[in-house]
C-alpha positions as CSV (number, residue, x, y, z in Angstrom):
1,M,102.3,105.3,101.9
2,S,103.0,104.9,105.6
3,A,100.2,104.4,108.1
4,S,99.6,103.7,111.8
5,L,97.5,101.2,113.6
6,H,94.7,103.7,114.1
7,S,94.8,105.2,110.5
8,E,91.7,104.8,108.4
9,L,92.0,102.8,105.2
10,R,90.0,103.9,102.1
11,L,89.4,101.0,99.7
12,P,89.3,101.3,95.9
13,C,85.5,100.9,96.0
14,G,85.3,103.9,98.3
15,A,84.5,102.1,101.6
16,I,86.5,103.2,104.6
17,I,87.8,100.9,107.3
18,K,88.3,102.7,110.6
19,N,91.7,101.3,111.5
20,R,94.4,98.9,110.2
21,L,93.7,95.8,112.4
22,A,91.6,93.0,111.1
23,K,90.3,89.9,112.8
24,T,90.9,87.4,110.0
25,A,89.0,84.3,109.2
26,M,88.8,81.3,111.6
27,T,86.3,78.6,111.0
28,E,83.6,78.7,113.7
29,G,81.6,75.5,113.4
30,L,78.5,77.1,115.0
31,A,75.8,76.5,112.4
32,D,72.7,74.5,113.2
33,A,71.6,71.3,111.6
34,E,70.0,73.3,108.7
35,D,73.4,75.0,108.1
36,N,72.1,78.4,109.2
37,A,73.8,81.0,111.4
38,T,72.9,80.8,115.1
39,E,72.9,83.0,118.2
40,G,76.5,81.8,118.7
41,H,77.6,83.8,115.6
42,V,75.7,86.8,117.0
43,N,77.4,86.6,120.4
44,L,80.9,85.9,119.0
45,Y,80.9,88.7,116.4
46,R,79.3,91.3,118.7
47,T,82.1,90.5,121.2
48,W,84.8,90.9,118.5
49,A,83.2,94.1,117.1
50,K,83.5,95.6,120.6
51,G,87.1,94.5,120.7
52,G,88.3,97.3,118.4
53,S,89.1,95.7,115.1
54,G,88.4,97.8,112.0
55,L,87.5,94.7,110.0
56,L,86.1,91.3,110.9
57,I,86.2,88.5,108.4
58,T,84.0,85.4,109.0
59,G,85.2,81.8,108.8
60,N,84.4,79.7,105.8
61,V,80.8,80.2,104.6
62,M,80.1,77.4,102.1
63,V,78.5,77.9,98.7
64,D,77.2,74.3,98.3
65,R,75.7,72.3,101.2
66,R,76.9,69.0,99.7
67,Y,80.5,69.9,100.5
68,L,81.6,71.4,103.8
69,E,85.0,72.4,105.2
70,R,83.8,71.0,108.5
71,P,80.5,70.1,110.2
72,G,78.9,73.3,111.5
73,N,79.8,75.5,108.5
74,V,77.1,78.1,107.5
75,V,75.9,77.4,104.0
76,I,74.2,79.9,101.7
77,E,72.5,78.5,98.6
78,D,69.3,80.5,99.0
79,R,67.6,83.0,101.3
80,R,66.0,80.5,103.7
81,G,68.4,81.5,106.5
82,L,68.3,85.3,105.8
83,P,66.9,86.4,109.2
84,Q,69.7,84.6,111.0
85,L,72.3,86.1,108.6
86,Q,70.8,89.6,109.3
87,R,71.2,89.2,113.0
88,W,74.8,88.0,112.5
89,A,75.6,91.0,110.3
90,A,74.0,93.5,112.6
91,A,76.1,92.2,115.6
92,G,79.3,92.2,113.6
93,T,78.9,95.7,112.3
94,E,78.4,97.4,115.6
95,E,81.0,100.0,116.6
96,N,81.3,101.1,112.9
97,T,83.1,97.8,112.2
98,H,83.3,96.2,108.8
99,L,82.1,92.6,108.6
100,W,83.0,90.7,105.5
101,M,81.8,87.2,104.7
102,Q,84.5,84.7,103.6
103,I,82.9,82.6,100.9
104,S,84.4,79.2,100.0
105,H,84.2,75.7,98.6
106,P,86.4,73.0,100.1
107,G,87.0,71.0,97.0
108,R,88.9,67.9,98.0
109,Q,89.4,69.2,101.6
110,C,85.9,68.0,102.5
111,S,86.1,65.4,105.3
112,R,84.6,61.9,105.0
113,I,82.0,62.6,107.7
114,V,80.5,65.2,105.3
115,S,81.0,63.6,101.9
116,T,82.6,60.5,100.5
117,Q,82.6,61.9,97.0
118,P,84.2,65.4,97.1
119,L,85.0,67.4,94.0
120,S,88.2,68.9,92.8
121,P,89.8,70.1,89.5
122,S,91.4,66.6,89.3
123,D,91.1,63.3,91.1
124,V,94.2,63.9,93.3
125,Q,93.5,62.6,96.8
126,L,94.4,64.3,100.1
127,H,96.1,61.8,102.3
128,L,95.8,62.9,105.9
129,M,94.9,60.4,108.6
130,G,92.4,58.8,106.2
131,N,90.0,61.7,106.7
132,F,89.4,62.5,103.1
133,A,88.0,60.5,100.2
134,K,89.4,60.5,96.7
135,P,87.7,63.4,94.8
136,R,86.1,63.3,91.5
137,A,87.3,65.6,88.8
138,M,84.8,68.4,88.1
139,Q,83.0,68.5,84.8
140,E,82.7,71.8,82.8
141,E,79.1,72.4,83.9
142,E,80.0,71.9,87.6
143,I,82.8,74.4,87.3
144,E,80.4,77.0,85.9
145,Q,77.8,76.1,88.6
146,A,80.4,76.6,91.3
147,I,81.3,80.1,89.9
148,N,77.7,81.1,89.9
149,S,77.4,79.7,93.5
150,Y,80.1,82.1,94.8
151,A,78.3,85.0,93.2
152,N,74.9,84.0,94.6
153,T,76.3,83.6,98.1
154,A,78.0,87.1,97.8
155,L,74.7,88.7,96.8
156,I,72.8,87.2,99.7
157,A,75.6,88.3,102.1
158,K,75.2,91.9,100.8
159,E,71.4,91.7,101.2
160,A,71.8,90.4,104.8
161,G,73.9,93.4,105.8
162,F,77.5,92.2,105.5
163,T,79.7,95.1,104.4
164,G,81.9,93.0,102.1
165,V,83.0,89.6,101.0
166,Q,86.3,87.7,100.8
167,V,86.7,85.0,98.2
168,H,88.9,82.2,99.7
169,A,91.5,81.3,97.2
170,A,94.1,80.0,99.7
171,H,94.9,77.1,102.1
172,G,94.2,74.3,99.7
173,Y,90.5,74.9,99.2
174,L,88.8,74.6,95.8
175,I,90.1,77.8,94.2
176,S,93.6,77.1,95.6
177,Q,93.3,73.6,94.1
178,F,92.7,75.1,90.7
179,L,95.7,77.3,91.1
180,S,98.2,74.6,92.1
181,P,99.8,72.2,89.6
182,V,99.9,69.6,92.3
183,T,96.1,69.3,92.4
184,N,95.2,70.6,88.9
185,K,96.2,68.1,86.3
186,R,93.6,69.2,83.8
187,S,94.4,69.6,80.1
188,D,91.4,71.8,79.1
189,Q,91.0,75.6,79.5
190,W,90.9,75.2,83.3
191,G,94.4,73.6,83.6
192,G,97.9,73.6,82.4
193,S,99.4,77.1,82.2
194,L,99.1,79.5,85.1
195,E,96.7,81.6,83.0
196,N,94.4,78.6,82.7
197,R,94.8,77.6,86.3
198,A,93.8,81.1,87.4
199,R,90.8,81.2,85.1
200,F,88.4,79.8,87.8
201,L,89.5,82.4,90.3
202,L,89.3,85.4,87.9
203,A,85.9,84.2,86.5
204,T,84.6,83.9,90.1
205,I,85.8,87.5,90.9
206,R,84.0,88.8,87.9
207,A,80.8,87.0,88.7
208,V,80.9,88.2,92.3
209,R,81.6,91.8,91.3
210,E,78.7,91.7,88.8
211,A,76.4,90.4,91.6
212,V,77.3,92.9,94.3
213,G,78.1,96.0,92.3
214,A,81.0,98.5,92.1
215,G,80.6,100.1,95.6
216,F,80.8,96.9,97.6
217,P,84.2,95.6,98.9
218,V,85.4,92.4,97.2
219,A,88.5,90.9,98.7
220,V,90.6,87.8,98.0
221,K,92.7,85.5,100.3
222,L,95.6,84.1,98.3
223,N,98.5,81.8,99.1
224,S,101.9,83.4,98.9
225,A,103.0,79.8,98.2
226,D,101.8,76.3,98.8
227,F,105.2,75.2,100.2
228,Q,104.9,72.0,98.2
229,K,107.3,70.8,95.6
230,G,106.0,71.7,92.2
231,G,103.1,73.6,93.7
232,F,101.9,77.2,93.5
233,D,104.9,79.4,94.3
234,L,105.7,83.0,94.9
235,D,106.2,83.9,91.3
236,D,102.8,82.4,90.5
237,S,101.3,84.3,93.4
238,A,102.7,87.6,92.3
239,Q,101.3,87.1,88.8
240,V,97.9,86.2,90.1
241,A,98.0,89.2,92.4
242,A,98.7,91.4,89.4
243,W,95.7,89.9,87.5
244,L,93.5,90.4,90.6
245,A,94.6,94.1,90.8
246,E,93.6,94.5,87.2
247,E,90.2,93.1,88.1
248,G,89.8,95.9,90.7
249,I,89.6,93.9,94.0
250,D,89.5,96.0,97.1
251,L,91.9,94.1,99.4
252,L,94.3,91.1,99.0
253,E,95.2,89.1,102.0
254,I,98.2,86.8,101.7
255,S,98.8,83.7,103.8
256,G,100.2,80.3,102.8
257,G,100.1,76.6,103.0
258,T,97.5,73.8,102.7
259,Y,96.3,70.9,104.9
260,E,99.4,69.0,103.8
261,Q,101.8,71.9,104.5
262,I,100.2,73.9,107.2
263,R,102.5,76.9,107.3
264,L,99.4,78.9,108.2
265,L,99.6,77.3,111.7
266,G,103.3,78.3,112.3
267,H,104.3,79.1,115.9
268,S,105.4,82.6,116.7
269,G,108.2,81.4,119.0
270,D,109.2,82.6,122.5
271,E,107.4,85.8,123.4
272,Q,109.6,88.8,124.3
273,Q,108.4,91.1,127.0
274,A,110.2,94.3,126.0
275,E,110.6,96.2,122.7
276,D,114.4,96.0,122.6
277,P,115.7,97.3,119.3
278,N,118.3,94.5,119.4
279,I,115.6,91.8,119.1
280,R,113.8,93.7,116.4
281,A,115.1,91.7,113.4
282,S,114.6,88.3,115.0
283,T,111.2,89.2,116.2
284,R,110.1,90.1,112.6
285,Q,111.6,86.9,111.3
286,R,109.9,84.8,113.9
287,E,106.5,86.5,113.9
288,A,105.3,87.7,110.5
289,Y,106.4,84.7,108.5
290,F,104.7,85.8,105.3
291,L,106.0,89.4,105.5
292,D,109.0,88.7,103.3
293,Y,106.6,87.6,100.5
294,A,104.7,90.9,100.8
295,K,107.5,92.8,99.2
296,T,107.1,90.9,96.0
297,I,103.3,90.9,96.1
298,Q,103.2,94.7,96.7
299,V,105.0,95.4,93.4
300,A,102.5,93.2,91.6
301,L,99.5,95.0,93.2
302,E,100.5,98.3,91.5
303,S,99.3,97.0,88.1
304,G,95.7,98.1,88.5
305,E,94.2,101.5,87.9
306,Q,94.9,102.2,91.6
307,K,97.0,100.5,94.2
308,T,95.3,97.4,95.7
309,P,95.6,97.4,99.5
310,L,97.5,94.4,101.0
311,M,96.9,92.6,104.2
312,V,99.3,90.0,105.7
313,T,98.1,87.4,108.2
314,G,100.3,85.0,110.1
315,G,102.1,85.2,113.4
316,F,102.0,88.9,114.2
317,R,102.3,89.4,117.9
318,S,104.4,92.4,118.7
319,R,103.0,95.9,118.3
320,L,106.4,97.1,117.1
321,T,106.5,94.7,114.2
322,M,103.0,95.7,113.2
323,V,103.7,99.4,113.4
324,D,107.0,99.0,111.5
325,A,105.3,97.1,108.7
326,L,102.6,99.7,108.3
327,E,105.0,102.7,108.5
328,E,107.4,101.2,106.0
329,G,104.5,100.6,103.6
330,E,105.1,96.8,103.5
331,L,101.4,96.3,104.0
332,D,98.2,98.2,104.5
333,M,96.4,96.1,107.1
334,V,97.6,93.7,109.8
335,G,95.6,90.4,110.1
336,L,95.2,88.8,113.6
337,A,93.4,85.6,114.4
338,R,94.4,83.3,117.3
339,P,95.1,86.0,119.9
340,L,91.4,87.1,119.6
341,C,90.1,83.7,120.5
342,A,90.9,84.1,124.1
343,D,90.9,87.9,124.4
344,A,88.6,89.9,122.1
345,D,90.0,93.3,123.3
346,I,93.5,92.7,122.0
347,P,93.0,95.1,118.9
348,R,91.8,98.0,121.1
349,F,94.7,97.5,123.5
350,L,97.3,97.3,120.7
351,I,95.9,100.4,119.0
352,S,95.9,102.4,122.2
353,G,99.4,101.2,123.1
354,Q,98.2,99.6,126.4
355,I,100.0,96.4,125.4
356,S,103.2,95.8,123.4
357,Y,102.4,92.2,122.6
358,A,99.4,90.1,121.7
359,P,99.5,86.9,123.7
360,A,101.3,84.0,122.1
361,Y,99.0,81.2,123.4
362,E,100.8,78.6,121.3
363,V,103.8,79.1,123.5
364,D,101.7,79.0,126.7
365,L,100.3,75.6,125.7
366,K,103.8,74.2,126.3
367,L,103.6,71.6,123.5
368,G,107.4,70.9,123.7
369,D,109.2,68.0,122.2
370,G,107.8,65.2,124.3
371,W,105.8,62.2,123.3
372,L,103.0,64.4,122.1
373,G,105.2,67.2,120.8
374,P,105.8,68.6,117.3
375,A,109.1,66.7,117.2
376,S,107.6,63.4,117.9
377,K,108.8,60.7,115.4
378,I,105.3,59.2,115.3
379,P,103.3,60.8,112.5
380,L,100.0,60.2,114.3
381,L,101.2,61.9,117.5
382,R,102.5,64.9,115.5
383,A,99.1,65.2,113.8
384,I,97.3,65.0,117.1
385,N,99.6,67.7,118.5
386,V,98.9,70.1,115.6
387,Q,95.2,69.4,115.6
388,G,95.0,69.6,119.3
389,E,96.5,73.0,119.2
390,V,93.9,74.1,116.6
391,A,91.2,72.5,118.7
392,W,92.3,74.6,121.8
393,F,91.6,77.8,119.8
394,Y,88.2,76.4,118.6
395,Q,87.4,75.7,122.3
396,Q,88.1,79.3,123.2
397,M,85.9,80.6,120.3
398,L,83.1,78.3,121.5
399,Q,83.3,79.8,125.0
400,L,83.1,83.3,123.6
401,S,80.1,82.3,121.5
402,Q,78.3,81.3,124.7
403,L,79.4,84.5,126.5
404,K,81.6,82.4,128.8
405,S,85.2,83.0,129.9
406,P,87.9,81.2,127.9
407,R,89.3,77.9,129.2
408,K,93.0,78.9,128.9
409,G,94.1,76.0,131.2
410,Q,92.6,73.3,129.1
411,G,95.3,71.0,127.6
412,V,96.0,70.0,124.1
413,L,94.9,66.4,124.3
414,K,91.6,67.2,126.1
415,S,90.9,70.0,123.5
416,F,91.6,67.5,120.7
417,L,89.2,64.9,122.1
418,N,86.5,67.4,122.9
419,H,86.7,68.9,119.5
420,L,86.6,65.5,117.8
421,L,83.5,64.4,119.7
422,R,81.8,67.7,118.9
423,E,82.5,67.4,115.2
424,Y,81.0,63.9,115.0
425,R,78.0,64.9,117.0
426,I,77.3,67.9,114.8
427,A,77.8,65.8,111.6
428,I,75.4,63.1,112.9
429,Q,72.7,65.7,113.9
430,R,73.0,67.2,110.4
431,K,72.7,63.8,108.7
432,I,69.6,63.0,110.8
433,F,68.0,66.3,109.9
434,Q,68.8,65.8,106.2
435,K,67.3,62.3,106.3
436,R,64.1,63.6,107.8
437,Q,63.8,66.2,105.1
438,G,64.0,63.4,102.5
């Protein structure tokens, strides 16, 4: 069924999202030393709620404080931080906006500054600039404990006032590690066949649904593919999507990649300034780089009692591409992330037609092919380039969280260094607090 940017979306659970634009998950790193939400979350999500998105999805909220995706993650194991969560939820649901908590476990993608003994389905190490220790394969009881932790976090999110949850099963985090043959070498019921590799995800969805009830939105973020040889591919993704539809999830978001193959950070290319029909096909190919996968996933999502809505995230910039995808029924929601880091009002402007393009800040950074560019022959410099670009967007979110104007002129290298120093400072403060707590 075709839709427009301003159309409402009714979810299978009965909840209604006011339009078809979502601010998708971006890790914030704003938690305090006790892993609780802060005033920064309140400021940031109130700003985004006023920006016009129908749906806001938080960055990674961890289910186990021993294992973080990055220093500064919010962690929910119990209700000790409930008042802060309630303030966050109240701010993010202003303007009749949905605010969903993305709940996650990093698995092996837990940096050394947080843990030197991460967990994963198998002991397959992530080799990336020496930042990650070799994981230990999870025991059966640890798997069951992790499933219960997802459900517990989801229940507390509901109690705090969040209007839904998204289970993170993409980008190489723990559930994604179970799904991929590259990282899941198990020979028990949790490994081997796709059915076994998907068991952890499906068990988690059932536990979360039981915890939050039938009328509360439960979504999943899933890789369309890992883009790794022998990894989780499109056929696997379509089958898992079909199983998720049978479980009655309310929204499936597809993205792709892992820390080793970061397709999720793809550039959108040179920005066009006019909606010329002659550039339409190339714009679609350049921008929404997961859109082609959506056609296969859409078919799979029809296997449930009712059609499961699909959201695609990754590279969308032109209003025309977004509108076409919705009108042609290729997807049900458009996910935006990076453009909202430096301008929270982008969704409102796109819906009203005041702008034809969301800013492609990746292009404006002028990373080029120089000594620090993506084409550098030195792996370390390529990594700094990519991480510096990510850090630039973190810096803009940090500014918004402090109710300050973005620093659009800050360069990649300075952003990288500032971000690195901030990460280590937060990690040290957290360790000092934990030591004092005994």
